[in-house]
C-alpha positions as protocol buffer text, in pm:
chain_id: "A"
residue {
  index: 1
  type: MET
  ca { x: 8580 y: 14292 z: 17692 }
}
residue {
  index: 2
  type: THR
  ca { x: 8688 y: 14127 z: 18016 }
}
residue {
  index: 3
  type: ARG
  ca { x: 9022 y: 14022 z: 17865 }
}
residue {
  index: 4
  type: PHE
  ca { x: 9142 y: 14383 z: 17866 }
}
residue {
  index: 5
  type: SER
  ca { x: 9279 y: 14545 z: 18176 }
}
residue {
  index: 6
  type: PRO
  ca { x: 9046 y: 14812 z: 18319 }
}
residue {
  index: 7
  type: THR
  ca { x: 9355 y: 15029 z: 18371 }
}
residue {
  index: 8
  type: LEU
  ca { x: 9441 y: 14997 z: 18003 }
}
residue {
  index: 9
  type: ILE
  ca { x: 9085 y: 15080 z: 17894 }
}
residue {
  index: 10
  type: ILE
  ca { x: 9058 y: 15383 z: 18123 }
}
residue {
  index: 11
  type: SER
  ca { x: 9407 y: 15507 z: 18031 }
}
residue {
  index: 12
  type: THR
  ca { x: 9326 y: 15478 z: 17660 }
}
residue {
  index: 13
  type: LEU
  ca { x: 9000 y: 15669 z: 17705 }
}
residue {
  index: 14
  type: LEU
  ca { x: 9173 y: 15944 z: 17904 }
}
residue {
  index: 15
  type: LEU
  ca { x: 9449 y: 15972 z: 17642 }
}
residue {
  index: 16
  type: ALA
  ca { x: 9190 y: 15995 z: 17363 }
}
residue {
  index: 17
  type: THR
  ca { x: 9010 y: 16264 z: 17562 }
}
residue {
  index: 18
  type: TYR
  ca { x: 9330 y: 16464 z: 17606 }
}
residue {
  index: 19
  type: LEU
  ca { x: 9413 y: 16442 z: 17235 }
}
residue {
  index: 20
  type: ALA
  ca { x: 9062 y: 16546 z: 17134 }
}
residue {
  index: 21
  type: GLN
  ca { x: 9074 y: 16842 z: 17370 }
}
residue {
  index: 22
  type: GLN
  ca { x: 9388 y: 16970 z: 17201 }
}
residue {
  index: 23
  type: HIS
  ca { x: 9176 y: 17019 z: 16888 }
}
residue {
  index: 24
  type: GLY
  ca { x: 8886 y: 17185 z: 17070 }
}
residue {
  index: 25
  type: ASN
  ca { x: 8630 y: 16903 z: 17047 }
}
residue {
  index: 26
  type: PRO
  ca { x: 8562 y: 16665 z: 17332 }
}
residue {
  index: 27
  type: LEU
  ca { x: 8594 y: 16312 z: 17200 }
}
residue {
  index: 28
  type: VAL
  ca { x: 8489 y: 16159 z: 17532 }
}
residue {
  index: 29
  type: PHE
  ca { x: 8315 y: 16389 z: 17781 }
}
residue {
  index: 30
  type: LEU
  ca { x: 8371 y: 16184 z: 18097 }
}
residue {
  index: 31
  type: PRO
  ca { x: 8179 y: 16425 z: 18325 }
}
residue {
  index: 32
  type: ALA
  ca { x: 7860 y: 16306 z: 18148 }
}
residue {
  index: 33
  type: GLY
  ca { x: 7936 y: 15946 z: 18243 }
}
residue {
  index: 34
  type: ILE
  ca { x: 8018 y: 16034 z: 18601 }
}
residue {
  index: 35
  type: GLN
  ca { x: 7699 y: 16242 z: 18618 }
}
residue {
  index: 36
  type: LEU
  ca { x: 7500 y: 15941 z: 18494 }
}
residue {
  index: 37
  type: LEU
  ca { x: 7652 y: 15714 z: 18757 }
}
residue {
  index: 38
  type: ALA
  ca { x: 7604 y: 15967 z: 19037 }
}
residue {
  index: 39
  type: CYS
  ca { x: 7240 y: 16030 z: 18948 }
}
residue {
  index: 40
  type: PHE
  ca { x: 7159 y: 15659 z: 18937 }
}
residue {
  index: 41
  type: VAL
  ca { x: 7334 y: 15592 z: 19268 }
}
residue {
  index: 42
  type: TYR
  ca { x: 7257 y: 15907 z: 19470 }
}
residue {
  index: 43
  type: GLY
  ca { x: 6950 y: 16054 z: 19301 }
}
residue {
  index: 44
  type: LEU
  ca { x: 6874 y: 16412 z: 19398 }
}
residue {
  index: 45
  type: ARG
  ca { x: 7161 y: 16416 z: 19649 }
}
residue {
  index: 46
  type: ALA
  ca { x: 7400 y: 16417 z: 19351 }
}
residue {
  index: 47
  type: LEU
  ca { x: 7278 y: 16762 z: 19238 }
}
residue {
  index: 48
  type: PRO
  ca { x: 7548 y: 16979 z: 19407 }
}
residue {
  index: 49
  type: GLY
  ca { x: 7834 y: 16759 z: 19291 }
}
residue {
  index: 50
  type: CYS
  ca { x: 7694 y: 16733 z: 18940 }
}
residue {
  index: 51
  type: ILE
  ca { x: 7650 y: 17109 z: 18914 }
}
residue {
  index: 52
  type: ILE
  ca { x: 8013 y: 17160 z: 19007 }
}
residue {
  index: 53
  type: GLY
  ca { x: 8142 y: 16868 z: 18799 }
}
residue {
  index: 54
  type: MET
  ca { x: 7941 y: 16936 z: 18484 }
}
residue {
  index: 55
  type: GLY
  ca { x: 7984 y: 17313 z: 18505 }
}
residue {
  index: 56
  type: LEU
  ca { x: 8357 y: 17314 z: 18571 }
}
residue {
  index: 57
  type: GLY
  ca { x: 8417 y: 17013 z: 18347 }
}
residue {
  index: 58
  type: SER
  ca { x: 8245 y: 17184 z: 18058 }
}
residue {
  index: 59
  type: ALA
  ca { x: 8419 y: 17516 z: 18123 }
}
residue {
  index: 60
  type: LEU
  ca { x: 8767 y: 17366 z: 18155 }
}
residue {
  index: 61
  type: LEU
  ca { x: 8732 y: 17127 z: 17862 }
}
residue {
  index: 62
  type: ALA
  ca { x: 8604 y: 17405 z: 17635 }
}
residue {
  index: 63
  type: HIS
  ca { x: 8919 y: 17612 z: 17701 }
}
residue {
  index: 64
  type: TYR
  ca { x: 8719 y: 17928 z: 17771 }
}
residue {
  index: 65
  type: PRO
  ca { x: 8877 y: 18201 z: 17978 }
}
residue {
  index: 66
  type: LEU
  ca { x: 8727 y: 18162 z: 18325 }
}
residue {
  index: 67
  type: HIS
  ca { x: 8534 y: 18462 z: 18449 }
}
residue {
  index: 68
  type: PHE
  ca { x: 8211 y: 18512 z: 18642 }
}
residue {
  index: 69
  type: ASP
  ca { x: 7978 y: 18521 z: 18337 }
}
residue {
  index: 70
  type: ASN
  ca { x: 8115 y: 18194 z: 18196 }
}
residue {
  index: 71
  type: LEU
  ca { x: 8094 y: 18023 z: 18533 }
}
residue {
  index: 72
  type: THR
  ca { x: 7733 y: 18140 z: 18580 }
}
residue {
  index: 73
  type: VAL
  ca { x: 7630 y: 17996 z: 18243 }
}
residue {
  index: 74
  type: GLN
  ca { x: 7821 y: 17675 z: 18315 }
}
residue {
  index: 75
  type: ALA
  ca { x: 7653 y: 17642 z: 18659 }
}
residue {
  index: 76
  type: ALA
  ca { x: 7313 y: 17688 z: 18491 }
}
residue {
  index: 77
  type: TYR
  ca { x: 7411 y: 17424 z: 18235 }
}
residue {
  index: 78
  type: GLY
  ca { x: 7520 y: 17182 z: 18510 }
}
residue {
  index: 79
  type: THR
  ca { x: 7198 y: 17238 z: 18705 }
}
residue {
  index: 80
  type: LEU
  ca { x: 6962 y: 17198 z: 18410 }
}
residue {
  index: 81
  type: SER
  ca { x: 7157 y: 16901 z: 18274 }
}
residue {
  index: 82
  type: THR
  ca { x: 7142 y: 16718 z: 18607 }
}
residue {
  index: 83
  type: LEU
  ca { x: 6774 y: 16795 z: 18661 }
}
residue {
  index: 84
  type: SER
  ca { x: 6704 y: 16674 z: 18307 }
}
residue {
  index: 85
  type: LEU
  ca { x: 6892 y: 16351 z: 18372 }
}
residue {
  index: 86
  type: LEU
  ca { x: 6711 y: 16292 z: 18702 }
}
residue {
  index: 87
  type: GLY
  ca { x: 6378 y: 16349 z: 18526 }
}
residue {
  index: 88
  type: LEU
  ca { x: 6469 y: 16103 z: 18251 }
}
residue {
  index: 89
  type: ILE
  ca { x: 6577 y: 15840 z: 18504 }
}
residue {
  index: 90
  type: HIS
  ca { x: 6251 y: 15886 z: 18692 }
}
residue {
  index: 91
  type: ALA
  ca { x: 6044 y: 15866 z: 18371 }
}
residue {
  index: 92
  type: VAL
  ca { x: 6219 y: 15551 z: 18244 }
}
residue {
  index: 93
  type: CYS
  ca { x: 6195 y: 15383 z: 18586 }
}
residue {
  index: 94
  type: HIS
  ca { x: 5829 y: 15479 z: 18620 }
}
residue {
  index: 95
  type: ALA
  ca { x: 5742 y: 15356 z: 18269 }
}
residue {
  index: 96
  type: SER
  ca { x: 5926 y: 15028 z: 18329 }
}
residue {
  index: 97
  type: ARG
  ca { x: 5784 y: 14985 z: 18681 }
}
residue {
  index: 98
  type: ILE
  ca { x: 6127 y: 14991 z: 18845 }
}
residue {
  index: 99
  type: ASN
  ca { x: 6111 y: 15073 z: 19216 }
}
residue {
  index: 100
  type: ASP
  ca { x: 6315 y: 15329 z: 19413 }
}
residue {
  index: 101
  type: GLU
  ca { x: 6581 y: 15069 z: 19492 }
}
residue {
  index: 102
  type: LEU
  ca { x: 6627 y: 15021 z: 19113 }
}
residue {
  index: 103
  type: SER
  ca { x: 6527 y: 14657 z: 19139 }
}
residue {
  index: 104
  type: GLY
  ca { x: 6479 y: 14531 z: 18785 }
}
residue {
  index: 105
  type: LEU
  ca { x: 6700 y: 14796 z: 18625 }
}
residue {
  index: 106
  type: GLY
  ca { x: 6868 y: 14646 z: 18322 }
}
residue {
  index: 107
  type: TYR
  ca { x: 7127 y: 14743 z: 18067 }
}
residue {
  index: 108
  type: ARG
  ca { x: 6849 y: 14829 z: 17820 }
}
residue {
  index: 109
  type: HIS
  ca { x: 6705 y: 15086 z: 18062 }
}
residue {
  index: 110
  type: ILE
  ca { x: 7045 y: 15247 z: 18106 }
}
residue {
  index: 111
  type: LEU
  ca { x: 7090 y: 15266 z: 17728 }
}
residue {
  index: 112
  type: ILE
  ca { x: 6753 y: 15439 z: 17692 }
}
residue {
  index: 113
  type: VAL
  ca { x: 6847 y: 15695 z: 17959 }
}
residue {
  index: 114
  type: VAL
  ca { x: 7190 y: 15750 z: 17799 }
}
residue {
  index: 115
  type: GLY
  ca { x: 7040 y: 15805 z: 17454 }
}
residue {
  index: 116
  type: LEU
  ca { x: 6775 y: 16049 z: 17574 }
}
residue {
  index: 117
  type: GLN
  ca { x: 7020 y: 16233 z: 17799 }
}
residue {
  index: 118
  type: THR
  ca { x: 7270 y: 16267 z: 17515 }
}
residue {
  index: 119
  type: LEU
  ca { x: 7013 y: 16444 z: 17299 }
}
residue {
  index: 120
  type: SER
  ca { x: 6872 y: 16664 z: 17574 }
}
residue {
  index: 121
  type: ASP
  ca { x: 7217 y: 16756 z: 17706 }
}
residue {
  index: 122
  type: ALA
  ca { x: 7346 y: 16847 z: 17359 }
}
residue {
  index: 123
  type: LEU
  ca { x: 7038 y: 17063 z: 17293 }
}
residue {
  index: 124
  type: LEU
  ca { x: 7078 y: 17233 z: 17631 }
}
residue {
  index: 125
  type: HIS
  ca { x: 7450 y: 17295 z: 17582 }
}
residue {
  index: 126
  type: THR
  ca { x: 7397 y: 17433 z: 17232 }
}
residue {
  index: 127
  type: ALA
  ca { x: 7118 y: 17663 z: 17352 }
}
residue {
  index: 128
  type: LEU
  ca { x: 7306 y: 17797 z: 17655 }
}
residue {
  index: 129
  type: ILE
  ca { x: 7658 y: 17823 z: 17519 }
}
residue {
  index: 130
  type: PRO
  ca { x: 7666 y: 17979 z: 17173 }
}
residue {
  index: 131
  type: ALA
  ca { x: 7902 y: 17832 z: 16916 }
}
residue {
  index: 132
  type: PHE
  ca { x: 8180 y: 18030 z: 16761 }
}
residue {
  index: 133
  type: GLU
  ca { x: 8137 y: 18133 z: 16396 }
}
residue {
  index: 134
  type: HIS
  ca { x: 7774 y: 18009 z: 16375 }
}
residue {
  index: 135
  type: ARG
  ca { x: 7868 y: 17641 z: 16404 }
}
residue {
  index: 136
  type: ALA
  ca { x: 7569 y: 17534 z: 16616 }
}
residue {
  index: 137
  type: ALA
  ca { x: 7513 y: 17209 z: 16427 }
}
residue {
  index: 138
  type: ALA
  ca { x: 7879 y: 17109 z: 16464 }
}
residue {
  index: 139
  type: GLN
  ca { x: 7870 y: 17204 z: 16832 }
}
residue {
  index: 140
  type: PHE
  ca { x: 7553 y: 16997 z: 16883 }
}
residue {
  index: 141
  type: MET
  ca { x: 7703 y: 16690 z: 16712 }
}
residue {
  index: 142
  type: ALA
  ca { x: 8037 y: 16721 z: 16893 }
}
residue {
  index: 143
  type: HIS
  ca { x: 7871 y: 16758 z: 17232 }
}
residue {
  index: 144
  type: ALA
  ca { x: 7627 y: 16475 z: 17167 }
}
residue {
  index: 145
  type: ALA
  ca { x: 7906 y: 16242 z: 17057 }
}
residue {
  index: 146
  type: GLY
  ca { x: 8126 y: 16337 z: 17352 }
}
residue {
  index: 147
  type: SER
  ca { x: 7844 y: 16289 z: 17603 }
}
residue {
  index: 148
  type: LEU
  ca { x: 7742 y: 15958 z: 17450 }
}
residue {
  index: 149
  type: LEU
  ca { x: 8099 y: 15825 z: 17447 }
}
residue {
  index: 150
  type: GLY
  ca { x: 8165 y: 15954 z: 17799 }
}
residue {
  index: 151
  type: SER
  ca { x: 7852 y: 15792 z: 17937 }
}
residue {
  index: 152
  type: MET
  ca { x: 7911 y: 15466 z: 17755 }
}
residue {
  index: 153
  type: ALA
  ca { x: 8276 y: 15458 z: 17865 }
}
residue {
  index: 154
  type: VAL
  ca { x: 8171 y: 15471 z: 18229 }
}
residue {
  index: 155
  type: VAL
  ca { x: 7882 y: 15223 z: 18183 }
}
residue {
  index: 156
  type: LEU
  ca { x: 8091 y: 14972 z: 17986 }
}
residue {
  index: 157
  type: SER
  ca { x: 8383 y: 15004 z: 18228 }
}
residue {
  index: 158
  type: LEU
  ca { x: 8155 y: 14929 z: 18521 }
}
residue {
  index: 159
  type: PHE
  ca { x: 7992 y: 14643 z: 18331 }
}
residue {
  index: 160
  type: ALA
  ca { x: 8334 y: 14494 z: 18249 }
}
residue {
  index: 161
  type: LEU
  ca { x: 8448 y: 14530 z: 18610 }
}
residue {
  index: 162
  type: ALA
  ca { x: 8129 y: 14366 z: 18740 }
}
residue {
  index: 163
  type: THR
  ca { x: 8168 y: 14078 z: 18494 }
}
residue {
  index: 164
  type: LEU
  ca { x: 8532 y: 14035 z: 18589 }
}
residue {
  index: 165
  type: HIS
  ca { x: 8443 y: 14043 z: 18960 }
}
residue {
  index: 166
  type: ARG
  ca { x: 8178 y: 13771 z: 18912 }
}
residue {
  index: 167
  type: LYS
  ca { x: 8424 y: 13550 z: 18723 }
}
residue {
  index: 168
  type: LEU
  ca { x: 8692 y: 13589 z: 18989 }
}
residue {
  index: 169
  type: ALA
  ca { x: 8455 y: 13530 z: 19280 }
}
């Protein structure tokens, strides 16, 4: 993984995201990954930024016409999604006896949070934003896959950068 340029990896992911959006399904939902990172780093202070980022990210990537009703639902989605993620982080850290400074947090813990958040976020998105033509199962799967890939893209990119930094130092 460290043999690839981070610029190349990120550019490839962004290109794949753009191509997937042209067909209406998010291949990689990067706002989920950025939300994960922000919640781990900033905790509850990340709530306003995550509401804006998740809400607008979801609205813009879904290609809905923007009006007040859509933005209200998207803001509710961003709020509930972020609170859900913060709750999952707290639960995993509490169960694993990880302190507030995240001392002892490992890759396994992050994977558990990502997996649980992917499922809860997809359920929340499917419940709040109805699918067109009764395709709730397809919407659930597409959103879950996009959130999972978006979160893992950010986590793996940071892991690769940290590994590269350690080797160069």
